C-alpha positions, 0 to 999 in steps of 0.5 A, spaced: 662 523 765 666 520 760 666 512 760 672 508 760 671 504 754 667 509 749 661 506 745 663 506 737 656 509 736 657 515 740 663 517 736 658 519 731 655 524 736 658 531 735 659 536 740 654 542 740 655 547 735 649 550 733 642 548 733 640 544 726 633 546 724 633 540 719 639 536 716 637 539 709 638 546 711 640 551 706 638 546 700 633 551 697 638 556 696 643 551 693 637 549 688 636 556 686 630 560 682 631 555 677 628 549 681 623 554 684 620 555 677 620 548 675 616 547 681 611 552 680 610 550 672 611 543 672 613 539 665 610 540 659 611 534 655 612 527 657 620 527 657 625 528 663 628 535 663 633 538 667 628 542 671 623 537 673 629 531 674 630 533 682 622 534 683 620 527 680 621 520 682 625 516 677 627 509 676 634 508 675 637 501 673 643 498 670 640 493 666 645 490 661 653 489 661 656 488 654 664 486 653 666 491 648 673 493 644 676 499 642 682 504 643 684 508 649 687 515 649 694 512 647 690 509 641 692 502 643 686 497 642 683 495 649 677 490 651 672 493 656 665 492 659 660 497 658 653 498 662 646 500 659 643 505 664 636 506 663 632 511 667 624 512 667 620 517 670 614 514 675 610 520 676 607 525 671 602 530 672 598 529 665 598 521 666 601 520 660 606 515 658 614 517 659 619 514 654 625 511 657 632 514 656 638 509 655 645 510 654 652 506 655 657 508 660 664 505 662 666 504 669 671 509 668 665 514 667 662 512 673 669 514 677 669 520 673 662 522 676 664 520 683 671 524 683 667 530 681 662 529 686 668 528 691 671 535 689 664 539 689 661 536 695 667 535 700 662 535 706 658 529 704 659 522 705 659 520 697 657 513 696 662 508 693 663 505 687 663 497 687 670 494 687 674 494 680 677 487 681 674 482 686 677 481 693 675 477 699 673 471 694 672 464 695 677 460 690 671 458 685 669 465 684 674 468 679 678 475 680 678 476 673 674 483 672 672 480 665 669 474 668 661 474 667 660 473 674 664 478 677 661 483 671 654 481 673 656 483 681 659 489 679 653 491 674 649 490 681 654 495 685 654 500 679 646 500 679 646 501 687 651 507 686 646 511 682 640 509 686 644 512 692 646 518 689 639 519 686 636 518 693 641 523 697 637 530 698 643 534 695 647 530 690 640 528 686 640 535 684 646 536 681 646 538 674 652 533 672 649 527 675 643 529 671 647 529 664 650 523 666 644 519 666 641 523 660 647 525 655 651 520 652 655 524 647 660 529 650 659 528 657 666 527 659 667 534 656 662 537 660 665 535 666 672 537 665 669 544 663 667 545 670 674 545 672 674 540 678 681 537 677 683 544 679 679 544 685 681 537 687 686 537 693 693 534 692 695 528 696 701 531 699 697 537 701 692 533 705 698 529 708 702 536 710 695 538 713 694 532 717 701 533 720 702 540 721 695 542 723 695 545 731 688 544 733 685 539 730 677 538 731 676 532 736 670 530 733 673 529 726 679 525 730 674 520 733 670 520 726 677 518 723 678 512 728 671 510 727 672 509 720 679 505 721 675 501 726 669 500 721 674 498 715 678 493 720 672 489 722 669 489 716 675 486 712 677 481 718 669 479 717 670 478 709 677 474 710 674 469 715 668 469 711 672 467 704 676 462 708 670 459 711 667 459 704 673 455 701 672 450 707 665 449 706 665 448 698 671 443 699 666 439 704 660 439 699 664 437 693 667 431 697 660 428 697 660 429 690 665 424 690 661 419 694 655 420 689 660 418 684 662 412 688 655 410 689 653 410 682 658 406 680 657 401 685 649 401 683 652 398 677 655 392 680 650 390 685 643 387 683 639 387 689 642 394 692 642 397 685 636 402 686 638 404 693 645 405 691 643 409 685 638 413 689 643 415 695 648 417 689 643 422 686 642 425 693 649 426 694 650 429 687 644 434 689 647 436 696 654 437 693 651 441 687 647 446 692 653 449 695 654 453 688 648 457 689 649 457 697 655 461 696 653 465 690 647 468 695 652 469 700 657 473 695 651 478 695 651 479 702 658 480 702 658 485 697 653 489 701 659 489 707 664 491 701 660 497 700 661 499 707 668 497 707 669 502 701 664 507 705 670 508 710 674 511 705 669 516 704 668 518 711 676 519 711 675 524 705 671 528 709 676 528 715 681 530 710 677 536 707 676 538 714 683 538 716 685 542 710 680 547 712 683 547 719 690 548 716 688 554 712 685 557 717 691 557 722 695 559 717 691 565 715 691 567 723 698 566 723 699 570 717 695 576 720 698 576 727 705 576 724 702 583 720 699 586 726 706 585 730 710 588 724 705 594 724 706 595 731 713 595 731 714 600 725 709 604 729 713 604 736 720 603 733 721 597 737 723 590 734 721 585 739 723 579 735 729 577 731 728 578 723 731 579 717 728 586 716 731 588 723 738 586 721 737 590 715 735 596 718 741 596 723 746 595 717 744 600 712 740 605 717 733 607 719 727 608 714 725 615 712 718 617 716 715 617 709 717 610 707 715 608 714 708 611 713 707 607 707 709 601 709 704 602 715 699 604 711 700 598 706 700 593 712 694 596 715 690 594 708 693 587 708 691 586 716 684 589 714 684 584 708 687 578 712 681 579 718 676 579 712 679 573 710 680 570 716 672 571 718 670 568 711 674 562 713 671 561 720 664 562 717 666 557 711 669 552 716 663 552 721 658 551 715 662 545 713 662 542 720 654 543 720 653 540 713 658 535 714 655 532 721 648 533 718 650 528 712 654 523 717 648 523 721 644 521 715 649 516 713 649 513 720 642 511 720 642 508 713 648 504 715 644 501 721 638 500 717 642 497 711 647 492 715 641 490 720 637 488 714 643 484 710 645 481 717 638 478 718 637 476 711 644 472 711 642 469 718 635 467 715 639 464 709 644 460 714 638 457 717 635 455 711 641 452 709 642 448 716 635 445 715 637 442 708 643 439 711 639 436 717 634 433 712 639 431 707 642 427 714 636 424 715 635 421 708 642 419 708 641 415 715 635 412 712 639 410 706 644 407 710 639 403 714 636 400 707 643 398 705 644 395 712 638 391 712 639 389 704 646 387 706 643 382 712 638 379 708 643 377 702 648 374 708 
């Protein structure tokens, strides 16, 4: 029986379609004979090759970020940030040392790679890129995309994106992804030669399918609602965290003013000078500690932002299914229309109003030869339409099967990552509270010393 208030996690459970033997079912057929041969032969040298890339574990890192100046497609000078990608194999049959491959990539090239993956793997929840410009930040952190702190955070995010793709059982085998890691020159031309832009669905077409599809899959509707809720909850959490960080930053920095006051006071008072100087030092240490605390918090905020952007990746899967469902319904409607036309020609009766029927009444009936020719043409079109409809049905079922398998994989990843991030965040907050309690004890001790010194002086 359906519950009155459904658990959001239950929204991920698809209705029974057909048994799934393994989430990676059909993966071997996608890899092809090339991978099979590589598995049998193995690499012959100490370098990464296209065949052994998907079979050997590799280390991927975005180790550096560098500010550069160049000219864009409009021949205008621009400043951008380039990121150094290093890859190194960690397994080798001969035990020989493997050279590290390294190359520089811009953020726009990461975007091109992800756009390609979205087009060629529409049933996969493609990992998101880190934000292009900072959002949900506390006031001390700059929103400038050239700020060193922001560039460092984005470097970590880009590395995480590559690791996400490399750990995916299907995406890791893609040739373009391999070339992205190993081929510095002409990589963009190689991607564009795939023609993925022509296969990309337009936003207008996707919007049209969303409103005009007649029989949407309830599971994908629930998935879309889940992604909207996920985005809303994480956005609210990040906004609250930014406001709390601003207030906490202000409270800590007030103690820095107290430290300056105590230090200046120590220069006036002779007998209490050492105590005042010590109190001012502790105040300064306490005030400066907030910078490191909030920067550590920003790391956990970036982990939340990743799943904020994952919500859009989930919606992309839903939009693709809506497009496929819309095409299927249009094909079924067109086939039904042709069958009706064929039946009307064969029986000589017109069931519905049509322009052809009006033309027949105005200009006379067709000759038997013309009618037979039209019936034959319609029968051929009906046969092609039935094959096309069958093909679209199989394609839709395969899409749903693969999509739900990948959504289940994403669900496990999400639960694990967010659990670890929130536990680490809680531990950090506990540590911060302990330091605050210690500082309060030190402050109370200094207060008692100053009180005793003031009594003795009076």
